[in-house]
C-alpha beads as a LAMMPS data file, in Angstrom:
LAMMPS data file: protein, C-alpha beads

198 atoms
197 bonds

1 atom types
1 bond types

-500.0 500.0 xlo xhi
-500.0 500.0 ylo yhi
-500.0 500.0 zlo zhi

Masses

1 110.0

Atoms # bond

1 1 1 109.952 -366.547 -452.527
2 1 1 109.989 -363.604 -450.130
3 1 1 106.899 -363.335 -447.971
4 1 1 105.852 -360.403 -445.808
5 1 1 104.082 -360.633 -442.448
6 1 1 100.659 -359.363 -441.482
7 1 1 102.275 -357.053 -438.934
8 1 1 105.187 -354.669 -439.350
9 1 1 108.350 -355.886 -437.638
10 1 1 111.610 -354.128 -436.870
11 1 1 114.443 -356.623 -436.436
12 1 1 117.273 -355.309 -434.310
13 1 1 120.195 -355.983 -432.024
14 1 1 119.762 -355.385 -428.312
15 1 1 120.366 -351.764 -427.221
16 1 1 120.619 -350.592 -430.820
17 1 1 120.727 -346.804 -431.207
18 1 1 120.008 -347.195 -434.931
19 1 1 116.911 -349.284 -434.259
20 1 1 115.691 -346.804 -431.663
21 1 1 115.858 -343.880 -434.075
22 1 1 113.924 -345.920 -436.632
23 1 1 111.294 -346.836 -434.029
24 1 1 110.886 -343.207 -433.014
25 1 1 110.398 -342.288 -436.664
26 1 1 107.785 -345.016 -437.053
27 1 1 105.938 -343.894 -433.929
28 1 1 105.975 -340.312 -435.236
29 1 1 104.321 -341.623 -438.412
30 1 1 101.811 -343.658 -436.355
31 1 1 103.139 -346.955 -437.704
32 1 1 102.481 -349.733 -435.213
33 1 1 105.292 -352.273 -435.182
34 1 1 106.794 -355.145 -433.253
35 1 1 110.434 -354.947 -432.168
36 1 1 112.255 -358.254 -432.520
37 1 1 115.668 -358.587 -430.875
38 1 1 117.698 -360.916 -433.068
39 1 1 119.896 -363.695 -431.755
40 1 1 122.646 -363.752 -434.394
41 1 1 123.353 -367.422 -433.681
42 1 1 119.738 -368.334 -434.426
43 1 1 118.110 -365.648 -436.587
44 1 1 114.409 -365.789 -437.487
45 1 1 113.644 -367.373 -440.845
46 1 1 111.421 -364.408 -441.697
47 1 1 114.459 -362.129 -441.420
48 1 1 116.718 -364.361 -443.524
49 1 1 113.978 -364.591 -446.128
50 1 1 114.456 -360.968 -447.219
51 1 1 117.792 -360.162 -445.592
52 1 1 120.197 -363.128 -445.776
53 1 1 123.139 -360.904 -444.827
54 1 1 121.354 -360.037 -441.551
55 1 1 121.982 -356.314 -441.839
56 1 1 120.287 -354.724 -438.846
57 1 1 118.061 -352.932 -438.175
58 1 1 115.734 -354.383 -440.778
59 1 1 112.106 -353.548 -441.496
60 1 1 109.523 -356.008 -442.808
61 1 1 105.889 -355.249 -443.590
62 1 1 103.188 -356.412 -445.955
63 1 1 104.679 -354.092 -448.592
64 1 1 108.443 -354.329 -448.273
65 1 1 111.468 -355.807 -446.587
66 1 1 114.198 -353.178 -446.139
67 1 1 117.418 -352.795 -444.167
68 1 1 119.869 -350.029 -443.206
69 1 1 118.360 -347.413 -440.883
70 1 1 118.659 -344.482 -443.304
71 1 1 116.971 -346.396 -446.117
72 1 1 114.178 -347.569 -443.811
73 1 1 113.530 -344.008 -442.662
74 1 1 113.568 -342.653 -446.217
75 1 1 111.074 -345.341 -447.265
76 1 1 108.806 -344.549 -444.314
77 1 1 108.977 -340.828 -445.077
78 1 1 108.072 -341.370 -448.732
79 1 1 105.314 -343.836 -447.881
80 1 1 103.883 -341.535 -445.201
81 1 1 104.960 -338.041 -446.284
82 1 1 103.123 -335.945 -443.692
83 1 1 104.572 -334.685 -441.464
84 1 1 107.909 -334.885 -443.231
85 1 1 111.100 -336.027 -441.518
86 1 1 113.060 -333.487 -443.570
87 1 1 112.776 -329.743 -444.291
88 1 1 111.488 -328.659 -447.700
89 1 1 114.490 -326.472 -448.479
90 1 1 117.236 -328.454 -450.300
91 1 1 120.030 -326.607 -448.483
92 1 1 118.494 -327.471 -445.115
93 1 1 117.982 -331.093 -446.219
94 1 1 121.674 -331.316 -447.076
95 1 1 122.549 -329.854 -443.688
96 1 1 120.315 -332.430 -442.016
97 1 1 122.061 -335.271 -443.821
98 1 1 125.497 -333.958 -442.828
99 1 1 124.477 -333.710 -439.181
100 1 1 122.956 -337.200 -439.324
101 1 1 126.220 -338.606 -440.690
102 1 1 128.129 -337.080 -437.795
103 1 1 125.626 -338.371 -435.222
104 1 1 125.432 -341.934 -436.529
105 1 1 129.037 -342.427 -437.684
106 1 1 130.840 -340.628 -434.856
107 1 1 128.666 -339.934 -431.827
108 1 1 126.856 -343.287 -431.869
109 1 1 130.172 -345.127 -431.903
110 1 1 131.221 -343.526 -428.620
111 1 1 127.903 -344.304 -426.927
112 1 1 127.861 -347.869 -428.276
113 1 1 131.277 -348.479 -426.706
114 1 1 130.003 -347.061 -423.423
115 1 1 126.911 -349.303 -423.551
116 1 1 129.171 -352.327 -423.985
117 1 1 131.077 -351.199 -420.892
118 1 1 127.787 -350.604 -419.032
119 1 1 128.551 -346.936 -418.536
120 1 1 131.791 -347.553 -416.687
121 1 1 134.460 -345.776 -418.697
122 1 1 135.510 -342.265 -417.678
123 1 1 137.300 -341.581 -420.978
124 1 1 134.187 -342.393 -423.037
125 1 1 131.995 -340.338 -420.708
126 1 1 134.329 -337.387 -421.145
127 1 1 134.159 -337.824 -424.933
128 1 1 130.362 -337.656 -424.818
129 1 1 130.487 -334.549 -422.639
130 1 1 132.873 -332.960 -425.135
131 1 1 130.464 -333.797 -427.978
132 1 1 127.664 -332.042 -426.107
133 1 1 129.836 -329.011 -425.416
134 1 1 131.037 -328.696 -429.035
135 1 1 127.501 -328.979 -430.429
136 1 1 125.832 -326.670 -427.910
137 1 1 125.637 -323.724 -430.320
138 1 1 123.560 -325.768 -432.795
139 1 1 120.608 -325.567 -430.416
140 1 1 120.674 -321.933 -429.359
141 1 1 117.260 -320.291 -429.676
142 1 1 115.578 -323.424 -431.056
143 1 1 112.933 -325.706 -429.634
144 1 1 113.958 -328.655 -431.812
145 1 1 116.793 -328.911 -434.343
146 1 1 114.561 -327.419 -437.073
147 1 1 113.048 -324.950 -434.627
148 1 1 109.430 -326.003 -433.897
149 1 1 109.204 -329.247 -435.882
150 1 1 110.415 -332.608 -434.546
151 1 1 112.317 -334.237 -437.401
152 1 1 114.851 -336.911 -438.220
153 1 1 117.818 -335.273 -436.467
154 1 1 115.809 -335.027 -433.242
155 1 1 114.867 -338.715 -433.524
156 1 1 118.548 -339.605 -434.040
157 1 1 119.665 -337.677 -430.967
158 1 1 116.998 -339.133 -428.667
159 1 1 118.848 -342.450 -428.071
160 1 1 122.022 -340.564 -427.128
161 1 1 120.144 -338.490 -424.577
162 1 1 118.309 -341.565 -423.272
163 1 1 121.522 -343.466 -422.595
164 1 1 123.150 -340.362 -421.143
165 1 1 120.354 -340.327 -418.568
166 1 1 120.717 -344.063 -417.939
167 1 1 124.433 -343.584 -417.208
168 1 1 123.909 -340.304 -415.291
169 1 1 126.197 -338.363 -417.623
170 1 1 126.242 -334.712 -416.603
171 1 1 126.202 -331.946 -419.190
172 1 1 129.133 -329.486 -419.031
173 1 1 128.360 -326.095 -417.485
174 1 1 128.625 -324.354 -420.860
175 1 1 126.266 -326.806 -422.593
176 1 1 122.998 -325.494 -421.200
177 1 1 121.312 -325.115 -424.603
178 1 1 121.752 -328.762 -425.556
179 1 1 120.826 -329.855 -422.041
180 1 1 117.502 -328.008 -422.260
181 1 1 116.991 -329.357 -425.786
182 1 1 117.655 -332.917 -424.589
183 1 1 114.864 -332.623 -422.024
184 1 1 112.436 -331.474 -424.715
185 1 1 113.432 -334.391 -426.955
186 1 1 113.080 -336.943 -424.135
187 1 1 109.638 -335.510 -423.292
188 1 1 108.420 -336.017 -426.872
189 1 1 105.510 -338.539 -426.817
190 1 1 107.152 -340.785 -429.441
191 1 1 110.357 -340.957 -427.394
192 1 1 108.502 -341.544 -424.126
193 1 1 106.423 -344.253 -425.792
194 1 1 109.501 -346.115 -427.025
195 1 1 111.460 -346.078 -423.802
196 1 1 108.460 -346.848 -421.613
197 1 1 107.735 -350.002 -423.599
198 1 1 111.314 -351.329 -423.566

Bonds

1 1 1 2
2 1 2 3
3 1 3 4
4 1 4 5
5 1 5 6
6 1 6 7
7 1 7 8
8 1 8 9
9 1 9 10
10 1 10 11
11 1 11 12
12 1 12 13
13 1 13 14
14 1 14 15
15 1 15 16
16 1 16 17
17 1 17 18
18 1 18 19
19 1 19 20
20 1 20 21
21 1 21 22
22 1 22 23
23 1 23 24
24 1 24 25
25 1 25 26
26 1 26 27
27 1 27 28
28 1 28 29
29 1 29 30
30 1 30 31
31 1 31 32
32 1 32 33
33 1 33 34
34 1 34 35
35 1 35 36
36 1 36 37
37 1 37 38
38 1 38 39
39 1 39 40
40 1 40 41
41 1 41 42
42 1 42 43
43 1 43 44
44 1 44 45
45 1 45 46
46 1 46 47
47 1 47 48
48 1 48 49
49 1 49 50
50 1 50 51
51 1 51 52
52 1 52 53
53 1 53 54
54 1 54 55
55 1 55 56
56 1 56 57
57 1 57 58
58 1 58 59
59 1 59 60
60 1 60 61
61 1 61 62
62 1 62 63
63 1 63 64
64 1 64 65
65 1 65 66
66 1 66 67
67 1 67 68
68 1 68 69
69 1 69 70
70 1 70 71
71 1 71 72
72 1 72 73
73 1 73 74
74 1 74 75
75 1 75 76
76 1 76 77
77 1 77 78
78 1 78 79
79 1 79 80
80 1 80 81
81 1 81 82
82 1 82 83
83 1 83 84
84 1 84 85
85 1 85 86
86 1 86 87
87 1 87 88
88 1 88 89
89 1 89 90
90 1 90 91
91 1 91 92
92 1 92 93
93 1 93 94
94 1 94 95
95 1 95 96
96 1 96 97
97 1 97 98
98 1 98 99
99 1 99 100
100 1 100 101
101 1 101 102
102 1 102 103
103 1 103 104
104 1 104 105
105 1 105 106
106 1 106 107
107 1 107 108
108 1 108 109
109 1 109 110
110 1 110 111
111 1 111 112
112 1 112 113
113 1 113 114
114 1 114 115
115 1 115 116
116 1 116 117
117 1 117 118
118 1 118 119
119 1 119 120
120 1 120 121
121 1 121 122
122 1 122 123
123 1 123 124
124 1 124 125
125 1 125 126
126 1 126 127
127 1 127 128
128 1 128 129
129 1 129 130
130 1 130 131
131 1 131 132
132 1 132 133
133 1 133 134
134 1 134 135
135 1 135 136
136 1 136 137
137 1 137 138
138 1 138 139
139 1 139 140
140 1 140 141
141 1 141 142
142 1 142 143
143 1 143 144
144 1 144 145
145 1 145 146
146 1 146 147
147 1 147 148
148 1 148 149
149 1 149 150
150 1 150 151
151 1 151 152
152 1 152 153
153 1 153 154
154 1 154 155
155 1 155 156
156 1 156 157
157 1 157 158
158 1 158 159
159 1 159 160
160 1 160 161
161 1 161 162
162 1 162 163
163 1 163 164
164 1 164 165
165 1 165 166
166 1 166 167
167 1 167 168
168 1 168 169
169 1 169 170
170 1 170 171
171 1 171 172
172 1 172 173
173 1 173 174
174 1 174 175
175 1 175 176
176 1 176 177
177 1 177 178
178 1 178 179
179 1 179 180
180 1 180 181
181 1 181 182
182 1 182 183
183 1 183 184
184 1 184 185
185 1 185 186
186 1 186 187
187 1 187 188
188 1 188 189
189 1 189 190
190 1 190 191
191 1 191 192
192 1 192 193
193 1 193 194
194 1 194 195
195 1 195 196
196 1 196 197
197 1 197 198
């Protein structure tokens, strides 16, 4: 029988970009939660109880045990709909999902490799700088990705900007829009709260 804890727990691997974007989303929704770094060789029984495949990050609360970052965030958004993680317009929602796919399936992979190498790989650093340069136009004239509202794309980009700061990755000269945007994202209270507690 699956049991759920009295507190909400996010199970994760160490230095997980996916877990960080989920945590930022939970903080935005004012959901208090514990972050549990999982030792794959000795996983917690509470995790195996609802997630025997150990797919991480995984979310467990009194109501539900869920895994896969996108599914966790969709559940949280439906359970706590205001403010929404997504725009109301269906075209904009589709655009958000496309951008999220690119961030998590392409950009995260580069940063994850760099984290494994502790920031010491010039080729990977150059790839990240090229990503910032190519995406610079997406942020022209906007405060956040959806203009004034902090949403799911902003939460997904925060871990990339955080690790870029950790590794002292400089933005290209022609990427001033995304550089300014990154500072606004990193100054967001939910982002500050996460990285101050780590």
